[in-house]
LUMLOBA-341239 format. One line per field, with one value per residue (C-alpha): x, y, z; residue in one letter. Coordinates in nm, 2 decimals, decimal comma. Example, Ala and Ser with C-alpha at 12.3 -4.5 7.8 and 13.67 -1.06 7.14 Angstrom:
<sites>
x: (1,23:1,37)
y: (-0,45:-0,11)
z: (0,78:0,71)
r: (a:s)
</sites>
This chain:
<sites>
x: (4,20:3,91:3,62:3,71:3,57:3,35:3,18:3,14:2,98:2,74:2,64:2,57:2,36:2,16:2,09:2,02:1,95:1,98:2,08:2,17:2,54:2,60:2,90:2,78:2,70:2,64:3,00:3,14:2,88:2,97:3,34:3,29:3,06:3,33:3,59:3,35:3,31:3,68:3,79:3,82:3,58:3,28:3,11:2,94:3,14:3,47:3,33:3,25:3,59:3,75:3,54:3,65:4,02:3,99:3,82:4,10:4,38:4,23:4,20:3,82:3,60:3,57:3,23:3,06:3,14:2,77:2,68:2,32:2,40:2,61:2,34:2,07:2,31:2,35:1,97:1,93:2,18:2,00:2,07:2,10:2,42:2,65:2,49:2,56:2,91:2,99:2,86:3,02:3,35:3,34:3,25:3,53:3,79:3,68:3,68:4,03:4,21:4,47:4,36:4,62:4,41:4,11:4,08:4,12:3,98:3,66:3,54:3,49:3,22:3,19:2,85:2,78:2,55:2,59:2,40:2,45:2,27:2,15:2,01:1,69:1,46:1,09:1,15:1,43:1,22:0,93:1,16:1,41:1,28:1,50:1,55:1,26:1,48:1,51:1,24:1,09:1,30:1,60:1,74:1,85:1,71:1,91:1,95:2,05:2,30:2,39:2,71:2,87:3,24:3,50:3,76:4,04:3,98:3,82:3,56:3,19:3,01:2,64:2,45:2,09:1,96:1,64:1,52:1,62:1,26:0,97:0,88:1,14:1,41:1,64:1,99:1,86:1,57:1,81:2,04:1,73:1,71:2,08:2,03:2,00:2,35:2,53:2,67:2,76:3,09:3,10:3,18:2,98:3,13:2,91:2,86:2,61:2,32:2,27:2,30:1,94:1,80:1,61:1,90:2,14:1,89:1,86:2,23:2,29:2,01:2,23:2,54:2,70:2,91:2,90:3,12:2,95:2,96:2,68:2,37:2,36:2,00:2,09:2,23:2,53:2,57:2,88:2,75:2,50:2,55:2,85:3,17:3,47:3,71:3,73:3,43:3,38:3,08:2,82:2,46:2,11:1,92:1,55:1,34:1,17:0,81:0,71:0,78:0,52:0,71:0,73:0,45:0,34:0,47:0,82:0,81:0,72:1,01:1,26:1,44:1,32:1,67:2,01:2,34:2,58:2,91:2,96:3,31:3,46:3,78:3,96:3,72:3,40:3,16:3,15:2,90:2,98:2,88:3,24:3,16:3,49:3,73:4,02:3,97:3,90:4,05:3,93:4,22:4,15:3,80:3,92:4,16:3,90:3,64:3,90:3,90:3,56:3,72:3,82:3,46:3,46:3,77:3,62:3,30:3,52:3,71:3,40:3,23:3,52:3,80:3,55:3,32:3,00:2,88:2,71:2,55:2,48:2,18:1,84:1,61:1,59:1,67:1,99:2,08:2,06:2,27:2,53:2,58:2,61:2,88:3,07:3,08:3,17:3,46:3,56:3,58:3,79:4,04:4,03:4,10:4,42:4,52:4,47:4,70:4,97:4,94:4,97:5,28:5,47:5,34:5,13:4,78:4,54:4,46:4,82:4,80:4,65:4,32:4,39:4,74:4,61:4,35:4,61:4,84:4,57:4,47:4,83:4,89:4,54:4,65:4,98:4,81:4,53:4,71:5,06:5,20:5,12:5,48:5,53:5,20:5,34:5,64:5,40:5,16:5,45:5,57:5,22:5,18:5,52:5,47:5,14:5,29:5,55:5,26:5,23:5,01:5,19:5,12:4,96:4,77:4,54:4,55:4,33:4,24:3,98:3,70:3,75:3,85:4,12:4,06:3,78:3,51:3,42:3,15:2,85:2,48:2,28:1,98:1,69:1,42:1,35:1,58:1,30:1,16:1,50:1,54:1,21:1,31:1,63:1,45:1,20:1,49:1,64:1,32:1,29:1,64:1,60:1,27:1,45:1,71:1,46:1,24)
y: (1,21:0,98:1,18:1,56:1,80:1,99:1,67:1,55:1,88:1,87:1,51:1,58:1,88:1,69:1,39:1,59:1,95:2,20:2,09:2,25:2,29:2,01:1,83:1,53:1,69:1,46:1,45:1,40:1,13:0,95:0,97:0,81:0,56:0,45:0,44:0,23:-0,04:-0,04:-0,07:-0,39:-0,29:-0,19:-0,03:0,32:0,40:0,35:0,58:0,85:0,81:0,86:1,17:1,32:1,24:1,41:1,73:1,77:1,71:1,99:2,23:2,23:2,20:1,85:1,67:1,42:1,05:0,96:0,78:0,90:1,20:0,99:0,72:0,98:1,14:0,79:0,76:1,11:1,02:0,92:0,57:0,73:0,91:0,61:0,42:0,69:0,75:0,38:0,36:0,68:0,57:0,24:0,41:0,66:0,39:0,20:0,51:0,61:0,27:0,21:0,02:-0,25:-0,35:-0,45:-0,79:-0,71:-0,37:-0,50:-0,42:-0,76:-0,77:-1,05:-1,15:-1,36:-1,36:-1,41:-1,37:-1,17:-1,21:-0,94:-0,89:-1,08:-0,79:-0,76:-0,50:-0,71:-1,03:-0,85:-0,73:-1,01:-1,35:-1,61:-1,94:-2,18:-2,45:-2,24:-2,23:-1,90:-1,72:-1,94:-1,80:-1,47:-1,27:-1,31:-1,07:-1,19:-0,97:-1,00:-0,78:-0,68:-0,64:-0,51:-0,78:-0,52:-0,25:-0,49:-0,23:-0,31:-0,14:-0,24:-0,45:-0,55:-0,67:-0,84:-1,10:-1,47:-1,58:-1,49:-1,42:-1,25:-1,26:-1,52:-1,43:-1,44:-1,21:-0,96:-0,97:-0,88:-0,56:-0,47:-0,55:-0,17:-0,10:-0,31:-0,14:-0,24:-0,40:-0,53:-0,91:-1,08:-1,39:-1,58:-1,93:-2,18:-2,07:-1,76:-1,96:-1,93:-1,85:-1,53:-1,40:-1,44:-1,29:-0,98:-0,94:-1,00:-0,74:-0,48:-0,58:-0,77:-1,08:-1,36:-1,65:-1,90:-2,28:-2,47:-2,52:-2,87:-2,93:-2,84:-3,12:-3,04:-3,24:-3,15:-3,33:-3,06:-2,71:-2,55:-2,74:-2,50:-2,76:-3,05:-3,02:-2,66:-2,56:-2,29:-2,39:-2,21:-2,23:-2,23:-2,01:-2,22:-2,17:-1,88:-1,92:-1,82:-1,52:-1,35:-1,16:-1,21:-0,88:-0,94:-1,30:-1,18:-0,93:-1,22:-1,35:-1,70:-1,82:-1,74:-1,82:-1,95:-2,11:-2,42:-2,54:-2,82:-2,71:-2,75:-3,02:-2,81:-2,70:-2,33:-2,12:-1,79:-1,52:-1,51:-1,72:-1,65:-1,94:-1,76:-1,45:-1,62:-1,96:-2,23:-2,18:-1,80:-1,88:-2,12:-1,86:-1,58:-1,80:-1,90:-1,52:-1,57:-1,69:-1,33:-1,24:-1,52:-1,36:-1,01:-1,12:-1,31:-0,99:-0,78:-1,03:-1,18:-0,91:-0,62:-0,83:-0,77:-1,12:-1,04:-0,69:-0,49:-0,25:-0,34:-0,18:-0,26:0,10:0,10:-0,25:-0,12:0,18:-0,03:-0,25:0,05:0,20:-0,13:-0,13:0,23:0,17:-0,13:0,08:0,34:0,08:-0,05:0,31:0,32:-0,02:0,11:0,40:0,17:-0,06:0,24:0,36:0,03:-0,10:-0,39:-0,50:-0,43:-0,80:-0,87:-0,68:-0,80:-0,63:-0,73:-0,59:-0,27:-0,24:-0,30:-0,04:0,22:0,16:0,18:0,51:0,67:0,89:0,99:1,09:1,28:1,47:1,50:1,82:1,91:1,92:1,55:1,43:1,36:1,15:0,95:0,88:0,76:0,54:0,40:0,33:0,18:-0,04:-0,16:-0,24:-0,46:-0,68:-0,86:-1,18:-1,51:-1,67:-2,01:-2,14:-2,43:-2,42:-2,67:-2,65:-2,85:-2,65:-2,79:-2,63:-2,78:-2,59:-2,73:-2,49:-2,47:-2,70:-2,49:-2,61:-2,48:-2,25:-2,48:-2,27:-1,89:-1,70:-1,56:-1,91:-2,02:-1,71:-1,77:-2,13:-2,01:-1,76:-2,03:-2,26:-1,98:-1,92:-2,29:-2,30:-1,99:-2,13:-2,47:-2,29:-2,08:-2,38)
z: (2,05:1,94:2,08:2,03:2,28:2,03:1,90:2,27:2,37:2,08:2,13:2,50:2,41:2,14:2,38:2,70:2,61:2,89:3,24:3,57:3,68:3,93:4,09:3,88:3,55:3,25:3,14:3,49:3,56:3,23:3,30:3,65:3,51:3,25:3,53:3,73:3,47:3,39:3,76:3,95:4,23:4,01:4,31:4,32:4,64:4,44:4,17:4,41:4,58:4,23:4,17:4,51:4,43:4,09:4,24:4,51:4,26:4,04:4,35:4,36:4,66:4,80:4,77:4,99:4,97:5,00:4,68:4,66:4,44:4,20:4,18:4,09:3,84:3,67:3,67:3,50:3,23:2,91:2,78:2,43:2,52:2,60:2,32:2,07:2,19:2,17:1,81:1,70:1,85:1,67:1,34:1,37:1,45:1,13:0,92:1,04:1,02:0,75:0,44:0,52:0,83:0,61:0,42:0,06:0,11:0,27:0,63:0,78:1,06:1,30:1,44:1,76:2,05:2,43:2,76:3,07:3,40:3,65:3,99:4,08:4,12:4,04:3,76:3,60:3,61:3,44:3,15:3,13:3,24:3,38:3,23:3,23:3,37:3,70:3,96:4,06:4,32:4,25:3,93:3,78:3,49:3,16:2,88:2,53:2,33:1,97:1,88:1,55:1,60:1,35:1,27:1,20:1,47:1,73:1,82:1,88:1,60:1,68:1,91:2,00:2,33:2,45:2,69:2,67:2,66:2,44:2,08:1,84:2,12:1,95:1,81:1,45:1,54:1,71:1,40:1,19:1,39:1,31:0,94:0,84:0,98:0,73:0,43:0,08:0,06:0,41:0,47:0,75:0,92:1,17:1,27:1,13:1,35:1,13:0,80:0,70:0,36:0,45:0,67:0,38:0,13:0,36:0,36:0,00:-0,09:0,10:-0,10:0,19:0,13:0,38:0,49:0,72:0,78:0,62:0,85:0,98:0,84:0,47:0,26:0,05:-0,28:-0,47:-0,77:-0,84:-0,96:-1,15:-1,04:-0,96:-0,82:-0,58:-0,34:-0,46:-0,66:-0,71:-0,67:-0,67:-0,34:-0,38:-0,16:0,12:0,22:0,43:0,80:1,05:1,17:0,84:0,68:0,32:0,19:0,33:0,19:-0,15:-0,15:-0,10:-0,41:-0,53:-0,57:-0,42:-0,60:-0,33:-0,34:-0,12:-0,05:0,17:0,32:0,66:0,78:0,74:0,46:0,41:0,22:0,07:-0,19:-0,32:-0,62:-0,82:-0,73:-0,91:-0,70:-0,35:-0,33:-0,08:0,16:0,17:0,28:0,54:0,68:0,68:0,86:1,12:1,21:1,35:1,68:1,75:1,85:2,10:2,25:2,24:2,41:2,67:2,73:2,78:3,01:3,20:3,19:3,22:3,45:3,24:3,28:3,61:3,60:3,90:3,81:3,95:3,68:3,30:3,21:3,41:3,29:2,93:3,04:3,22:2,90:2,69:2,92:2,92:2,54:2,52:2,77:2,56:2,25:2,43:2,52:2,16:2,04:2,25:2,12:1,76:1,83:1,97:1,67:1,43:1,62:1,61:1,27:1,40:1,37:1,67:1,69:1,77:2,10:2,43:2,54:2,91:2,90:2,75:3,03:3,29:3,15:3,13:3,49:3,60:3,40:3,48:3,77:3,60:3,27:3,44:3,70:3,55:3,42:3,06:2,97:3,07:2,92:2,57:2,72:2,93:2,65:2,44:2,72:2,76:2,38:2,35:2,65:2,51:2,18:2,37:2,50:2,18:2,18:2,11:1,77:1,86:1,55:1,59:1,97:2,14:2,52:2,70:2,85:3,21:3,54:3,75:4,07:4,27:4,40:4,77:4,88:4,96:4,97:4,67:4,70:4,64:4,79:4,78:5,03:5,23:5,30:5,42:5,62:5,80:5,87:6,04:6,25:6,36:6,45:6,66:6,84:6,92:7,06:7,28:7,40:7,49:7,68:7,88:7,97)
r: (d:v:l:p:a:a:l:l:t:r:w:i:s:e:e:i:g:s:y:r:a:r:i:y:d:p:l:a:t:l:v:l:f:i:e:q:v:l:g:a:d:h:s:c:q:d:a:v:a:r:g:l:s:a:r:t:a:q:g:r:a:a:c:s:l:n:t:a:a:y:c:k:a:r:w:r:l:p:v:g:l:p:e:r:l:a:r:e:l:g:a:r:l:c:a:a:q:p:c:a:w:r:w:r:g:h:e:v:k:l:v:d:g:t:t:v:s:m:p:d:t:r:a:n:q:a:r:f:a:q:s:r:a:q:k:p:g:l:g:f:p:l:a:r:l:v:a:v:v:s:l:s:a:g:a:v:l:e:w:a:m:d:a:c:e:g:k:n:t:g:e:t:a:l:l:w:r:l:m:p:h:f:r:r:g:d:v:v:i:a:d:g:y:y:c:g:y:f:m:i:a:g:l:v:e:r:g:v:d:i:v:m:p:q:h:h:l:r:i:t:d:f:r:r:g:h:r:l:g:a:r:d:h:v:v:a:w:l:r:p:r:r:p:d:w:m:d:e:a:t:y:a:s:m:p:e:t:l:t:m:r:e:v:r:v:a:g:r:t:l:i:t:t:f:t:d:a:r:d:v:v:k:q:a:l:a:e:l:y:a:m:r:w:h:i:e:l:d:l:r:a:i:k:t:v:m:q:m:d:i:l:r:c:k:t:p:t:m:v:q:k:e:i:a:v:h:l:l:a:y:n:l:v:r:a:v:m:a:q:a:a:c:m:i:n:l:l:p:r:q:l:s:f:k:a:a:l:q:l:l:t:a:f:e:v:s:l:r:h:g:s:p:q:d:l:k:t:r:r:t:v:l:l:t:g:l:g:g:r:r:l:a:h:r:p:n:r:v:e:p:r:v:v:k:r:r:p:k:q:h:w:l:l:t:k:p:r:h:v:l:r:q:r:l:l:k:l:q:e:q:r:v:a:a:c:l:s)
</sites>
C-alpha cells in the first residue's frame, strides 16, 4: 500500500539497471534483508531459511540453505536503493497524513544524534575509528548518526552518518549536510547542542522555524530587547566572529543579526523564531518542546527493539547498507501504525512501536501465505489489534537511569585477543610438557 509495485519496479531499475534472473534478485534480497533486521535472530542463516520457506509455500523449487549466495546478493545490492526507499517512504507518509496530525499546519521535525558500534575489523577501523579512550585492539569502531524524524508520522525522513572521530564529524556538522532537505514552513525541534548562531541562521534562511533550549554559554538578560511578558522578550542576536571551519564567503552570506524570541517557561529558557506572543503563547512553546522526547524514544526503538545498536557487517559499505535497511524497515512499521491510527481515529504517537512489531511478526506468515479471500479480514484484525495497544498517558514521568539486575562477573578484555590466545596456548604447552616429564 505504501510502496506501489510500479514505483518500486521503477526505482529498482533506476538504481540497479539491468540484472540477471537469480534466486536472490534485488527485490527478493531486499525483502529478506528487511526480514533479517526485523527478526529477533538477525543472522544470514535465518534469512536464508525464511527464503526457502517462502519459495516452497509458493510452489517453487527449493534452494540451498548455504548462506554464500544470499551474502553475495546483499553485497551486490546498491546502498542507494534502501536509502532511497526509506526516504521516499518517509516523504510519502508525511504527504499522505491528515492535516490534524500536524502542529498548527506545520510539519514538525525532530533532530538528534546517536552512535552505533560494529565489528572490530580492519576495514571498519579504517573508516570508523574507535573512541580514543579505548586502546587499540580492545574497542569497537563507532559511527555517529544524526536523524531527522517526523513528529506526527514518526518516520525517519533524513539521516547523515560519519565516524565519531575526526574533522567535520560532529552532530552539528552532520546536520549541516542535511540542511538542504528542510522546507519552508517546517518547524525544527532540537536540544541545546544545536543552538548555534550559524545553524539557526541557515535554518531561518530556508524559512524554517525553530524551538530549542538556550545554549548554556549564551547569557539571557530579560531586561534587554522588546518585552512581550514576564520573562518573555524579543532580542537581536549579533553575528559572532567567523569560526575556523567556515570559509569567508559563507560567513559573508550569513545575516549580521537574528531576531529571536527568548522565553523562560517550565524551568528552562527556550529560544524560538515564533516572535508573536499572541499567536504562540509560552505554554504552547513548552508543550511543543516537550515533544522532543519522542525522538529519544524513536532512536531507542531502532537501536534496542530492532537491535541496531550493535551492527553485524564487517565492511563500511555493508555497515552503511545495514543502517539504511534498518531505517527502511522502521519506516515500514511506522506506515502500518499510521494505517491503524487512521482506522481508529488516533494519533500514531499514541500507539506502541514494539507492540506493532510484535503483531507484524506474529501475522507475517498468515498474511503472506494466506488465501486472497481472507487477506482483507486478517489485515483488519491486525490493524484493529494494533490500535488496541494504546500507550498509557504518563505525563512528567521520571525514572532513574539505573539497572537493578546485576551482570555476570567476567574478566574484562584488557589486552588484544590474539595476545591472550597465545598466552593460553603457551600455558597449555607447559602443562602438557610437565605431565610428560
